[in-house]
Backbone as numpy.savetxt, mean C-alpha at the origin, in Angstrom:
# Nx Ny Nz CAx CAy CAz Cx Cy Cz
-5.04 20.90 -21.29 -5.76 20.40 -20.16 -4.83 19.48 -19.36
-4.86 19.64 -18.03 -4.00 18.86 -17.16 -4.62 17.50 -16.87
-3.79 16.46 -16.96 -4.25 15.10 -16.71 -4.41 14.88 -15.21
-5.46 14.14 -14.83 -5.70 13.86 -13.42 -4.70 12.84 -12.89
-4.35 13.01 -11.63 -3.44 12.07 -10.97 -4.22 10.84 -10.52
-3.53 9.73 -10.26 -4.22 8.56 -9.70 -4.95 8.91 -8.40
-4.38 9.80 -7.60 -5.02 10.25 -6.35 -6.40 10.83 -6.65
-6.47 11.68 -7.66 -7.75 12.28 -8.04 -8.68 11.24 -8.65
-8.12 10.36 -9.47 -8.94 9.36 -10.16 -9.59 8.35 -9.20
-8.93 8.05 -8.10 -9.54 7.10 -7.16 -10.59 7.76 -6.28
-10.58 9.10 -6.24 -11.55 9.80 -5.41 -10.94 10.60 -4.27
-9.61 10.76 -4.30 -8.94 11.62 -3.34 -8.88 11.07 -1.92
-8.87 11.99 -0.98 -8.64 11.71 0.43 -9.58 10.66 1.01
-10.86 10.79 0.74 -11.82 9.86 1.37 -11.64 8.43 0.87
-11.45 8.26 -0.43 -11.26 6.91 -0.96 -9.92 6.34 -0.50
-8.89 7.16 -0.45 -7.60 6.67 0.01 -7.69 6.22 1.47
-8.39 6.97 2.29 -8.56 6.57 3.70 -9.31 5.24 3.79
-10.35 5.07 2.99 -11.09 3.81 2.98 -10.22 2.65 2.49
-9.40 2.93 1.47 -8.50 1.92 0.92 -7.52 1.43 1.98
-6.88 2.36 2.67 -5.90 1.97 3.69 -6.56 1.24 4.85
-7.73 1.70 5.24 -8.47 1.02 6.31 -8.82 -0.40 5.90
-9.33 -0.56 4.69 -9.73 -1.88 4.20 -8.52 -2.80 4.04
-7.41 -2.25 3.56 -6.19 -3.03 3.40 -5.80 -3.67 4.74
-5.77 -2.87 5.79 -5.36 -3.42 7.09 -6.44 -4.29 7.72
-7.70 -4.03 7.44 -8.76 -4.94 7.90 -8.57 -6.32 7.28
-8.31 -6.35 5.98 -8.09 -7.62 5.29 -6.83 -8.32 5.81
-5.75 -7.57 5.94 -4.51 -8.15 6.41 -4.70 -8.78 7.80
-5.50 -8.13 8.61 -5.70 -8.58 9.98 -6.67 -9.75 10.10
-7.48 -9.99 9.07 -8.54 -10.98 9.22 -8.49 -12.16 8.23
-7.77 -12.03 7.15 -7.74 -13.08 6.13 -6.52 -13.97 6.36
-6.73 -15.25 6.62 -5.61 -16.16 6.90 -4.53 -16.16 5.81
-4.91 -15.93 4.58 -3.97 -15.89 3.45 -2.87 -14.83 3.66
-3.15 -13.83 4.50 -2.21 -12.73 4.69 -1.48 -12.80 6.04
-1.51 -13.96 6.66 -0.92 -14.12 8.00 0.58 -13.80 8.03
1.28 -14.14 6.97 2.73 -13.91 6.95 3.04 -12.42 6.99
2.35 -11.63 6.19 2.64 -10.19 6.22 2.05 -9.54 7.47
0.97 -10.10 7.98 0.41 -9.57 9.23 1.42 -9.70 10.36
2.15 -10.82 10.37 3.13 -11.08 11.42 4.31 -10.11 11.38
4.51 -9.43 10.26 5.59 -8.46 10.14 5.22 -7.11 10.76
3.96 -6.94 11.13 3.44 -5.67 11.66 3.26 -5.73 13.16
3.20 -4.57 13.80 2.93 -4.55 15.24 1.50 -5.02 15.53
1.25 -5.38 16.76 -0.08 -5.83 17.16 -1.11 -4.76 16.82
-0.83 -3.52 17.20 -1.71 -2.39 16.89 -1.34 -1.86 15.51
-2.31 -1.84 14.60 -2.04 -1.50 13.19 -2.24 -0.02 12.85
-2.76 0.78 13.75 -3.11 2.16 13.39 -1.93 2.96 12.88
-0.78 2.83 13.52 0.40 3.58 13.07 0.81 3.16 11.66
0.77 1.86 11.38 1.10 1.37 10.03 0.09 1.89 9.02
-1.18 1.88 9.39 -2.22 2.38 8.50 -2.02 3.86 8.22
-1.71 4.64 9.24 -1.48 6.07 9.05 -0.30 6.33 8.13
0.77 5.55 8.30 1.96 5.73 7.46 1.67 5.35 6.01
0.92 4.26 5.82 0.56 3.87 4.46 -0.29 4.97 3.80
-1.25 5.50 4.54 -2.09 6.57 4.02 -1.24 7.78 3.59
-0.35 8.21 4.48 0.48 9.38 4.16 1.37 9.10 2.96
1.97 7.90 2.91 2.84 7.56 1.80 2.06 7.52 0.49
0.94 6.78 0.48 0.17 6.64 -0.76 -0.39 7.97 -1.24
-0.70 8.86 -0.34 -1.20 10.17 -0.73 -0.22 10.84 -1.70
1.04 10.90 -1.33 2.05 11.51 -2.20 2.40 10.65 -3.39
2.49 9.34 -3.18 2.86 8.39 -4.23 1.85 8.40 -5.37
0.59 8.64 -5.03 -0.47 8.67 -6.03 -0.69 10.05 -6.64
0.08 11.03 -6.19 -0.01 12.36 -6.78 -0.84 13.35 -5.98
-1.17 13.01 -4.75 -1.89 13.92 -3.87 -0.91 14.64 -2.96
-1.40 15.19 -1.85 -0.51 15.87 -0.91 0.60 14.94 -0.43
1.81 15.46 -0.33 2.98 14.66 0.04 3.09 14.57 1.56
2.11 13.96 2.19 1.97 13.94 3.64 3.10 13.21 4.34
3.59 12.15 3.76 4.65 11.39 4.41 5.90 12.25 4.54
6.29 12.89 3.47 7.48 13.74 3.48 7.28 14.89 4.45
6.10 15.48 4.44 5.83 16.62 5.33 5.87 16.23 6.80
5.42 15.03 7.14 5.30 14.62 8.53 6.44 13.74 9.05
7.06 12.97 8.17 8.06 12.00 8.63 9.41 12.23 7.95
9.39 12.63 6.71 10.62 12.81 5.94 10.60 11.93 4.71
11.74 11.81 4.07 11.83 10.98 2.86 11.42 9.55 3.20
10.62 8.91 2.33 10.16 7.56 2.64 11.27 6.51 2.78
12.33 6.61 2.02 13.40 5.62 2.07 12.82 4.21 2.21
11.94 3.85 1.30 11.19 2.60 1.41 12.07 1.37 1.63
13.06 1.23 0.82 13.90 0.03 0.94 14.59 -0.02 2.30
15.14 1.08 2.70 15.84 1.15 3.99 14.90 0.87 5.16
13.70 1.43 5.12 12.75 1.24 6.22 12.24 -0.20 6.29
12.32 -0.92 5.18 11.82 -2.30 5.17 12.93 -3.35 5.33
14.18 -2.94 5.38 15.28 -3.89 5.52 15.19 -4.77 6.77
14.69 -4.28 7.89 14.61 -5.15 9.08 13.65 -6.34 8.92
12.84 -6.33 7.88 11.82 -7.36 7.69 12.21 -8.27 6.53
12.04 -9.57 6.73 12.33 -10.54 5.67 11.20 -10.47 4.64
11.52 -9.93 3.47 10.53 -9.77 2.41 11.01 -10.54 1.18
10.29 -11.60 0.88 10.57 -12.41 -0.29 9.40 -12.36 -1.25
9.39 -13.27 -2.18 8.31 -13.30 -3.17 6.95 -13.55 -2.51
6.90 -14.42 -1.52 5.64 -14.72 -0.85 5.07 -13.49 -0.16
5.91 -12.75 0.55 5.45 -11.53 1.24 5.02 -10.47 0.23
5.81 -10.34 -0.83 5.44 -9.40 -1.91 4.07 -9.76 -2.47
3.88 -11.03 -2.79 2.63 -11.46 -3.41 1.44 -11.32 -2.46
1.66 -11.60 -1.17 0.58 -11.41 -0.20 0.19 -9.94 -0.10
1.20 -9.07 -0.04 0.91 -7.63 0.08 0.10 -7.15 -1.13
0.55 -7.54 -2.31 -0.13 -7.10 -3.53 -1.55 -7.68 -3.59
-1.71 -8.95 -3.25 -3.04 -9.56 -3.26 -3.97 -8.86 -2.27
-3.45 -8.52 -1.12 -4.25 -7.80 -0.12 -4.68 -6.44 -0.66
-3.74 -5.75 -1.32 -4.07 -4.43 -1.88 -5.06 -4.54 -3.02
-4.96 -5.56 -3.85 -5.91 -5.76 -4.93 -7.32 -5.97 -4.36
-7.43 -6.80 -3.34 -8.74 -7.01 -2.69 -9.26 -5.71 -2.09
-8.39 -4.95 -1.48 -8.80 -3.67 -0.88 -9.28 -2.71 -1.97
-8.56 -2.64 -3.10 -8.97 -1.76 -4.20 -10.33 -2.18 -4.74
-10.53 -3.48 -4.91 -11.83 -3.97 -5.38 -12.92 -3.61 -4.39
-12.63 -3.78 -3.12 -13.60 -3.56 -2.05 -14.07 -2.11 -1.97
-13.17 -1.16 -2.24 -13.57 0.25 -2.17 -14.04 0.79 -3.52
-14.07 -0.07 -4.53 -14.67 0.32 -5.81 -13.77 1.03 -6.79
-12.47 0.82 -6.69 -11.58 1.40 -7.70 -11.77 0.60 -8.98
-12.11 1.31 -10.04 -12.51 0.70 -11.30 -11.31 0.25 -12.13
-11.58 -0.75 -12.98 -10.62 -1.12 -14.02 -10.69 -0.01 -15.07
-9.69 0.34 -15.82 -8.34 -0.21 -15.82 -7.42 0.44 -14.79
-7.92 1.43 -14.05 -7.07 2.09 -13.06 -6.57 1.08 -12.03
-7.43 0.18 -11.59 -7.01 -0.82 -10.60 -5.86 -1.67 -11.16
-5.95 -2.05 -12.42 -4.89 -2.85 -13.05 -3.59 -2.05 -13.13
-3.69 -0.79 -13.49 -2.52 0.08 -13.58 -1.87 0.23 -12.20
-2.69 0.46 -11.18 -2.17 0.60 -9.82 -1.57 -0.71 -9.33
-2.21 -1.84 -9.67 -1.70 -3.14 -9.25 -0.29 -3.35 -9.79
-0.06 -2.99 -11.03 1.27 -3.12 -11.62 2.28 -2.24 -10.89
1.90 -1.02 -10.58 2.79 -0.12 -9.84 3.05 -0.64 -8.43
2.00 -1.14 -7.77 2.18 -1.72 -6.43 3.10 -2.93 -6.50
2.91 -3.78 -7.51 3.77 -4.97 -7.65 5.23 -4.55 -7.81
5.48 -3.60 -8.69 6.86 -3.17 -8.94 7.50 -2.59 -7.68
6.73 -1.82 -6.93 7.26 -1.24 -5.69 7.50 -2.34 -4.65
6.55 -3.25 -4.50 6.71 -4.35 -3.55 7.88 -5.24 -3.94
8.06 -5.45 -5.23 9.18 -6.26 -5.70 10.50 -5.59 -5.39
10.55 -4.28 -5.49 11.74 -3.50 -5.18 12.13 -3.68 -3.70
11.15 -3.92 -2.84 11.41 -4.05 -1.40 11.90 -5.45 -1.00
11.84 -6.39 -1.92 12.30 -7.75 -1.59 13.76 -7.72 -1.17
14.05 -8.41 -0.07 15.43 -8.52 0.40 15.80 -9.99 0.67
14.93 -10.91 0.26 15.18 -12.34 0.38 15.12 -12.95 -1.01
16.05 -13.82 -1.29 16.07 -14.48 -2.59 15.19 -15.73 -2.55
14.65 -16.13 -3.71 13.79 -17.34 -3.75 14.55 -18.59 -3.35
């Protein structure tokens, strides 16, 4: 029997779309996330679309980012932005709230949080 991917476990396309929408709603409205909000353009739709496409493939669903944009090259694409521990922690906290908000259950949420943390930590380009 084939094991389900995180993409399938969270509920696929519809839940992922809600997750990305909620993530950017929180980033845009919660003062705690002001630092990472400032790293984004005024209009968030393009960022939201890119996150959706990236997470689709990253979670084991359709590889939309690669199909539409190319290789993610995450570190390279984030080099223009100062990303330190504070930005990493804000991003992860925002994603944890978004996951809770759309109803992603434990322990999957905890597993995803660890993966998100590791990826966000990899993107750090500022030392403490």
